[in-house]
C-alpha positions in Angstrom: 4.7 -34.3 15.4 2.0 -34.0 12.8 2.9 -33.0 9.2 0.9 -30.5 7.1 1.5 -30.5 3.4 2.1 -27.0 2.2 0.7 -27.0 -1.2 1.2 -23.5 -3.1 -1.3 -22.4 -5.9 1.6 -21.8 -8.2 5.1 -21.1 -7.0 6.2 -21.2 -3.3 6.3 -17.6 -2.0 8.1 -15.9 0.7 4.8 -16.2 2.9 5.0 -19.9 2.6 8.7 -20.0 3.2 8.2 -18.2 6.5 5.7 -21.0 7.6 8.2 -23.7 6.7 11.0 -22.2 8.7 8.7 -21.4 11.8 6.0 -24.0 12.2 3.4 -23.9 15.1 4.6 -26.4 18.0 3.8 -29.8 17.2 3.6 -29.6 13.4 6.1 -29.5 10.6 5.2 -28.4 6.9 6.2 -30.8 4.2 6.4 -29.8 0.7 6.9 -31.6 -2.8 10.5 -30.7 -3.8 9.9 -31.5 -7.5 11.4 -30.5 -10.5 8.1 -29.0 -11.5 8.5 -26.3 -8.5 12.1 -25.7 -9.7 11.1 -25.0 -13.1 8.3 -22.5 -12.0 10.7 -20.7 -9.7 13.1 -20.3 -12.7 10.5 -19.3 -15.2 9.0 -16.9 -12.5 12.3 -14.7 -12.6 11.9 -14.1 -16.3 10.7 -10.7 -17.1 7.8 -11.9 -19.2 6.7 -14.6 -17.2 4.2 -12.6 -15.2 2.8 -10.8 -18.3 2.3 -14.0 -20.1 0.7 -15.8 -17.0 -1.8 -12.7 -16.4 -2.5 -12.7 -20.1 -3.7 -16.1 -20.0 -5.6 -15.5 -16.9 -7.7 -13.0 -18.7 -8.9 -16.1 -20.6 -8.9 -19.2 -18.1 -9.6 -19.4 -14.6 -5.9 -20.4 -13.9 -6.0 -21.1 -10.3 -9.2 -23.2 -10.4 -7.7 -25.2 -13.3 -4.6 -25.7 -11.1 -6.9 -27.0 -8.3 -8.5 -29.7 -10.6 -4.8 -30.7 -11.8 -3.7 -31.1 -8.1 -6.7 -33.5 -7.6 -4.7 -36.3 -9.3 -1.4 -35.4 -7.6 -0.3 -37.7 -4.7 0.6 -35.9 -1.7 3.4 -36.5 0.7 3.1 -40.0 2.5 2.0 -39.6 6.5 0.5 -36.1 6.2 -2.5 -35.2 8.4 -3.6 -32.0 6.9 -3.2 -30.1 3.7 -2.5 -26.3 3.8 -3.7 -24.8 0.5 -2.3 -21.5 -0.4 -4.8 -19.5 -2.5 -6.6 -22.3 -4.1 -9.3 -24.9 -3.5 -8.5 -28.7 -2.9 -10.7 -31.2 -4.5 -9.2 -34.3 -3.0 -11.2 -36.3 -0.3 -9.0 -35.2 2.6 -8.7 -32.7 5.3 -7.5 -29.2 4.3 -7.6 -25.6 5.2 -7.1 -22.8 2.8 -5.8 -19.1 3.1 -6.5 -16.6 0.6 -6.1 -12.7 0.4 -9.4 -12.3 -1.2 -12.1 -14.6 -2.3 -11.8 -14.3 -6.1 -8.2 -15.5 -6.0 -9.5 -19.0 -5.4 -10.7 -18.8 -9.1 -7.9 -16.8 -10.5 -6.4 -13.4 -11.1 -9.4 -12.2 -13.4 -12.0 -11.1 -11.1 -14.8 -11.5 -13.6 -14.2 -15.2 -13.5 -15.4 -15.5 -10.0 -19.1 -15.0 -10.7 -19.1 -17.7 -13.2 -17.5 -20.2 -10.9 -18.7 -19.1 -7.7 -21.0 -22.1 -7.2 -17.7 -24.4 -7.3 -16.1 -22.5 -4.8 -18.9 -22.5 -2.4 -19.4 -26.3 -2.7 -15.7 -26.6 -2.1 -15.6 -24.4 0.9 -18.9 -26.0 2.5 -17.7 -29.4 2.1 -16.7 -31.7 5.0 -13.2 -31.8 4.1 -12.6 -28.2 4.1 -11.8 -27.5 7.9 -11.1 -23.8 8.1 -10.7 -20.7 5.8 -8.0 -18.3 6.6 -7.9 -14.9 5.9 -4.8 -12.3 6.4 -7.1 -9.4 7.2 -10.6 -8.1 7.7 -10.8 -6.9 4.2 -10.3 -10.5 3.0 -12.8 -11.8 5.3 -15.5 -9.3 4.1 -15.0 -10.5 0.5 -16.0 -14.2 1.5 -18.8 -13.0 3.9 -20.4 -10.7 1.6 -20.0 -12.9 -1.6 -20.5 -16.3 -0.1 -23.0 -15.7 2.5 -23.3 -19.2 3.9 -23.5 -20.0 7.7 -21.2 -23.1 7.1 -18.6 -20.9 5.4 -18.8 -18.1 8.3 -18.4 -20.6 10.8 -15.2 -21.7 9.3 -13.7 -18.3 8.7 -10.5 -17.5 10.9 -8.3 -14.2 10.8 -4.7 -14.9 11.1 -2.2 -12.1 10.4 0.9 -13.0 8.4 4.2 -12.6 10.2 7.9 -12.3 9.4 11.0 -13.4 11.3 12.7 -10.9 13.7 15.9 -9.5 12.2 19.0 -9.4 14.6 20.5 -6.0 14.2 20.8 -2.6 16.0 19.4 0.2 14.1 22.2 2.9 13.1 21.3 6.5 12.3 23.7 8.6 10.2 22.4 11.9 11.1 23.2 13.4 7.8 21.2 12.4 4.8 17.6 11.0 5.3 17.2 7.9 3.2 13.6 7.2 1.7 13.3 3.6 0.4 10.8 2.3 -2.1 10.6 -1.5 -2.9 8.6 -2.9 -6.0 9.6 -5.6 -8.3 12.4 -6.2 -10.8 10.5 -8.7 -13.0 6.7 -8.1 -12.6 5.1 -6.1 -15.1 3.0 -3.3 -13.5 4.3 -3.7 -10.1 5.9 -0.2 -10.2 2.4 1.5 -10.7 0.4 -0.8 -8.3 3.0 -0.1 -5.5 2.7 3.6 -6.1 6.2 4.3 -7.5 4.7 7.0 -9.7 3.5 8.8 -6.7 6.8 8.3 -4.8 8.8 10.0 -7.4 6.5 13.0 -7.8 6.3 13.5 -4.1 10.1 13.3 -3.8 10.4 16.0 -6.5 8.2 18.2 -4.2 10.4 17.4 -1.0 13.6 17.9 -3.0 12.5 21.7 -3.5 12.1 21.9 0.4 15.1 19.9 1.6 18.9 19.5 0.6 19.5 16.2 2.5 17.3 13.8 1.0 18.2 10.5 -0.9 15.5 8.2 -2.4 16.5 4.7 -3.2 14.1 2.7 -5.8 14.6 -1.0 -5.8 12.2 -1.8 -8.7 11.9 -2.1 -12.6 10.9 1.2 -14.0 9.3 2.3 -17.3 11.7 3.7 -19.6 9.9 7.2 -19.8 9.9 7.4 -15.9 13.7 6.9 -15.9 14.2 9.3 -18.3 12.1 12.1 -16.5 14.2 11.5 -13.2 17.6 11.0 -14.6 18.6 14.6 -13.8 18.4 14.0 -10.0 21.6 12.6 -8.5 19.8 12.0 -5.1 17.9 9.0 -6.6 19.3 5.8 -6.9 17.5 3.1 -8.9 18.2 -0.6 -8.6 16.6 -2.6 -11.3 18.5 -5.9 -10.6 17.8 -8.8 -8.3 19.9 -8.3 -5.1 21.3 -11.0 -3.0 19.3 -11.0 0.5 22.1 -9.7 2.3 22.5 -6.5 0.1 18.7 -5.9 0.1 18.8 -6.1 4.0 21.4 -3.5 3.9 19.2 -1.1 2.0 16.6 -1.6 4.6 19.0 -1.2 7.5 20.5 2.0 6.3 16.9 3.6 5.4 15.2 6.2 7.5 11.8 6.1 6.1 10.0 3.4 4.0 7.6 4.9 1.4 5.1 2.6 -0.2 1.8 4.2 -1.1 0.6 1.0 -2.6 -2.8 0.5 -4.2 -2.8 -3.0 -3.0 -1.4 -4.3 0.3 2.0 -5.7 -0.1 2.1 -7.6 3.4 5.5 -8.9 3.3 7.0 -5.6 2.1 5.5 -3.7 5.0 6.4 -6.3 7.6 9.9 -6.5 6.4 10.0 -2.6 6.7 8.8 -2.9 10.2 11.1 -5.4 11.1 14.0 -3.3 10.1 12.7 -0.6 12.4 11.3 1.7 9.6 8.5 4.2 10.1 6.1 3.6 7.0 4.4 6.1 4.8 1.6 4.7 2.7 -2.0 5.3 1.5 -5.4 4.0 3.2 -6.0 1.5 0.2 -7.3 -2.0 0.5 -6.0 -3.3 3.9 -3.1 -0.9 4.3 -4.7 0.6 7.3 -5.0 -2.7 9.1 -1.3 -3.1 9.1 0.1 0.4 9.4 -1.6 2.2 12.4 -1.9 6.0 11.6 0.4 7.7 13.8 1.8 4.6 15.5 3.8 2.6 13.2 3.4 5.2 10.3 1.5 7.8 8.4 -1.4 7.2 6.3 -2.3 9.3 3.4 -5.8 9.3 1.7 -6.3 7.4 -1.2 -7.4 8.8 -4.6 -11.0 8.9 -5.4 -10.3 8.5 -8.9 -9.1 4.8 -9.1 -11.8 2.1 -9.1 -10.4 0.1 -6.3 -13.4 -2.4 -6.3 -14.8 -4.9 -8.6 -18.4 -6.1 -7.5 -19.1 -6.8 -3.9 -15.8 -5.8 -1.9 -13.7 -7.7 -4.3 -10.6 -5.5 -5.2 -10.2 -4.7 -8.9 -6.4 -5.5 -9.0 -5.6 -6.4 -12.3 -8.9 -5.4 -14.2 -8.3 -2.9 -17.0 -9.9 0.0 -15.6 -7.8 -0.4 -12.4 -4.4 -0.9 -14.3 -5.2 2.3 -16.6 -6.2 4.6 -13.7 -2.9 3.9 -11.7 -1.0 4.9 -14.6 -1.9 8.4 -13.8 -1.0 10.1 -10.4 -3.7 12.0 -8.5 -1.8 15.3 -7.8 -3.9 15.5 -4.3 -2.5 12.2 -3.3 1.2 13.3 -4.2 0.6 16.5 -2.3 -0.6 14.5 0.8 2.2 12.1 0.4 4.7 14.8 0.6 3.1 16.2 3.5 3.1 12.9 5.5 6.8 12.3 4.7 7.8 15.9 5.3 6.3 15.3 9.1 8.8 12.5 9.6 11.7 14.2 7.7 11.3 17.1 10.1 10.9 14.9 13.5 13.5 12.4 13.8 12.3 11.5 17.3 8.9 10.7 16.0 10.2 8.4 13.0 12.5 6.7 15.4 9.7 5.9 17.9 7.3 4.8 15.1 10.1 2.4 13.9 10.7 0.9 17.3 6.8 0.4 17.8 6.7 -1.4 14.3 9.6 -3.5 15.1 7.9 -4.4 18.4 4.7 -5.4 16.6 6.7 -7.8 14.4 8.8 -9.4 17.2 6.3 -9.7 19.9 2.9 -8.2 18.8 0.1 -9.0 16.4 2.5 -9.7 13.4 5.0 -11.9 15.4 5.7 -15.5 14.7 4.5 -16.5 18.0 1.0 -14.6 17.7 0.5 -16.5 14.2 1.5 -19.8 15.4 -0.7 -19.7 18.3 -3.7 -19.2 16.1 -2.4 -21.7 13.5 -1.8 -24.4 16.2 -5.6 -24.0 17.5 -6.8 -24.2 13.8 -4.6 -27.3 12.8 -5.5 -28.9 16.3 -9.1 -28.5 15.6 -8.7 -29.6 11.8 -7.0 -32.8 12.6 -8.7 -33.9 15.9 
């Protein structure tokens, strides 16, 4: 049994936890269960933590700074490989890295990437970097276009994320149709970037057409938005942290997952698919690589008013012009979302078939643990040979 040291960039996320629980055959993941990690987890749950972190990130390349600090940390004994989650490794040891897009290896402020691109390139071309793992083709392109080196392109591997299958039988009430939206209860700006404003406006349109709808929003909402929709008795807002069992009950009782995200919330999409839900979203970033239009959900065309990219194929998430743009909804996108959702409301057989296809993809298809681990095992075997 070989040991892989799983090193997060900051706190341990659900993506990393899925790896720990279901590793590839012949491998086990180990971590540093330190007081530092516990403290980071606790601070990360505070409402101000993300706004403070991103505020500092505007000035400092936080992820790159963390990589240099990790250079002096001793990894667990008897490990064969380091799996770096969205950050570089400067220790002289074999390592692989995964990243959603290339600039995250420096920090959340994409403007820092050009300044420190040379450091990223040297690290990725070093003999110690064995593989570069991308979750989707959109991520792969950010590396190919911005770091056009043959040594780097040969190390690139596309490995879709995966979630564990859920042991349950989908039940349908046949009365009200429940739409479900999931954002965050402690990350400033997540409501907007996940398309929460668009969901509420689309629901207001749908509410005029149907009398059997319910919308459940599990997210922190701006105060003015809550006031605007407080007159709707069929909108349920959950702003507090939910225990996993209660959150799963919301997924199980939903009929349609509506998440028109301007970024790509991988785990939210896969969780919805694992709970047999058809998904309505927009064709922003890598959403169309997860949600197959007409098969596992419906895609609405994204807004042309939002500057989605900063530089060469790198998403502008977190940049001022992007953040400001998503605070205003595009009426055409709202209309398209309502139309797509209406198709599923009107056709129970279609939404149930899409839900079944999505669940199959998570349990047996391209987003299954088995598919992910087959790819990871080959990568780890080559990296530790």
